[in-house]
N, C-alpha and C positions, 0 to 999 in steps of 0.2 A: 487383673483387672475385672469389676464386676460386670455382668451381662444387665443390659437395660430391662427395668420393670416392664413386664408385658401391660399392654394397655387393657383397661377393663373392657369386658364385652358390653356393647350397648344395650340398654335396658329396653325390652320389649314394651311397646306401647299399648297398654290395655284399656285406654280411655273410653269410658262408657260401655265397657263390656264385662261380662262373667266368662271365666275360663273355667271348664271342668278339669281340675288337675287329676283327679280321680273319681271313679264311679263305683268301685267294687265294695264288697264286705270285708269283714275285719281279716280274712284270709287271703283276700284278694282272688283274682283270677287271671290265668289258671291257678289252680289249687295244687300244691305240691303233693304229687304221688297219684294224681288223677288222670284217667285218660278217656274221659268223657269227650262227646263231640264239642262241647263248648270249650273246654280245656286245651283240647288237642287240635281243634281246627284252625283254619287261617285267617278268620275273620278279625281284624284289628278291632273291631268295637266290641268284642268279646274279650279284649285283653284289658282286664280291669285293675288298676291299681288301687289302694284304700282312698276312700271318699274325702275329697277336700276341693275348696274352689279359690280362685282369685279373683278379686274385683277390681278394675280399673276406676277409682273413685276421683273426683275433683281434686282432692289434696294427695293423692298418691296411690300405692297399689296395697290392697288390703287382702291378707290370707286368712282364710278361715280354717282353722286346724292344722296341725303339722303331724302327718302320717308317717309312719316307719318307712314309706316309699318316697320322702320329701326330696331328697337329694336326685333321685332319678327323675321325679316329677319336674324339678325346676329346670334340670339340664334339658330333658325332651322338649320343654316348651319355651326354651331360651328365656326363661325369666330371671334375670340376673340380680333383681332388687325387689325388695319388699319394704313398706312403711310402717306396717302395723299388722299385729297379729290379733285374732279373735277367736275365742273358743266356743263351741258348742257344750262340750262336756269333757269329762276326765278320763274316758276309756283309754286303753291304751294305743288302739288303732287311730285315735285322733290327737294323741299328745306326744308319742314316744320318737317322734322325727325332730323335736325340738334342737337338739344338737346341731343338726344340718344347717341351721341359721348363722352359723359361726362365720362362714366367709361374707355374708351379708352384713353383719355387724362390724366386721374388719372393714369392709368398704365404707360403710358409713361413717365409721369413727365413733360412734355413739351406740348407747343401749336401743334395742327395738321395744317400744311400747307393745304390752301384752294387756288386751282386754278380756277379763273372764270374772267369773264367780269366784268365791273364797275357795269352795270345794276344788276347782281346776287350780287355783294357786298353790294349795296345799300338796296337791298330786305332784305338780311341777317341781316345787321346792324338795319334795321327797326322792323324786325320781332323779333329779339333776342336783343333788346336793352340792357336788363338787363346784357347780357355778355360783353358788352362793356363800362359799367359805369366806370368813372374816379376813384370812391371810390367803391372798391369791396364790394358787399353785403355779409354779413357774412351767413354761414350755407348753406348746399346744394350742394355747388360747382357750377361751370359754365362750359359751353363749352368753351374751349380755342382754338382759331386759330389764324394763321396769313395769311393775304391774299397776293397772287401772281397773278398779274394782267396778264391777257392772251388777245390777239388780234387774228387776222386771221393768223398770223405768226406761223410757226412752232417752238417749243419749247422742250426741254428736260425735262424728269420727270422720276424719279426713274428707271434711266438707259435706257430709250427708247427716240426715237424721237417721239414726238406726233404732228400730223398734224391736226390743226382744219379744219372743214368742214362746211363753213357757209351754212344754210338751211333755209327755210321759214316754218312758223308753222301758217298758216293763215295769220294773219298781223302781227306777230312776228317774229323777227330775232332770231334764235337759232343756236347752234353749234352741231355738231356730230364731231367724233374724228377717225383719222386713226392710227392704231398701226402696223406698218409693213404692212403684208397682210391683216389685219382685220380692217373693218371700222363699226362704231357704230354709227347709224342714228336713234334715237328715235325721237317722236313729231315731225314730218313733213309731209307737202303733197306738198311740191314743192322743186326740187333741181335747184338751180340757174345754169345758163350757166358756170359759172366760176368754180363752184364745180365738174361739171361731169369729167374734166380730173384729179382730185384728186382721183377719184374712179377706175381709170383704174388698171390693173393688180391686183385686189382683190382674194385672196383665199377664205375669209370669209366675208359676208355683213349680218350686223344685221340691221333690218329695220322696221319702224313703219307699222303697219296694224291694224286699228282699227276694221272694220266690213266690211260684204259684200257691204252695201250702201255707197254712197259717204258722206264724211263729209266736213265741211269747214276748218277743221285745221289738218286733218290726212288722210293718204293714205287708200283707201278701199283696200280690197284684188285684185281686178282687176288692180288697180293703181299700188299697191305695186308689182304685178307680172310682170307689164310692166317694172318697175325701175330694177326688177332683172334681167330680160332678157337684157336689154340694158347693165347692169354693167357687167354681164356674169361671177359672181364669181364663183367658184367651188361649194360653199354652201351658201345658204340664209336662215336665220332664222327671223321668224317675231317676233315682240314683241309689247307692248303696245295694247293688244287685249281687247275687250269687251266681254261680256257674250253673244253677236251675233254669237260668233266663238266657235263651239264644236270641240275639238281637235281631238277626235276619228272619227266623222262623215264627218269632212271636210279635214282631212289630205289626204285622198284617192284621192281628186280633185286637189292636187297640182302636179306641174310637178316635175320631177326628180330634186334633187339638191336643193329644196325648201321645208321648214317646219316650222311648228308652234314651237318656242320655249315653254319652261314651267319652272316654278320656280324650282331651284335645279339643272337644267341641266348644265353641264359643256362642253366647247370646247377648243381645244387646240388653243393657241395664235399664233403659229407658227413664233415666232419672230427670229428664228435662220436663 
């Protein structure tokens, strides 16, 4: 006699909110093998998984990037369902958790739409080639996705208008995104001239901020503060932080309206 199939876990309601699934750099914090005060201390705000966010939009839940920590992030935040994926760029710490969406695809009974640039699609097809075999491989199941190509032009997704924000990440072109009065700009150390006007009138800015010292592909604290001051959003939250940033010790040095984000933090989207 077969046991009854367990009930699906209720989906967490993120309506009108942005949830920080992860706020850490590519190796995460704590760093493997490191005994510094940030890595070995007990402040949960210094426990940073790889950077990603989920947004509760009118048409469903949007996940931006699939980090290698995705399974743990979804379980930790009781986020049992996602309706679409959106990618900033194709680096490993933002893509290589894609296989963890398999249970979400199983529950939905259909492929998950993936919105990304051509370069990101190429990376996904190469890294997860088994998911795109002409003859399906039996057993285990596969992550099922359909691709929706995006460019720098605004587009509609899950009931909102999304404005891509071209950014520079060292020698790489990446995208941030604007949703109403909120902009999400991770993995960048340069905002091109044509992008600055797209950041005008923001209520909330989420911005890359790796460490106090300069870095060839990420904003330092000083550089991120300069961007925050120029944009002038009511609230700025820093992400993609390394173990060189101690949340408690360094927060007092930030100006009013600027703060370090942390895993599990939610902020209003303000789409109304």
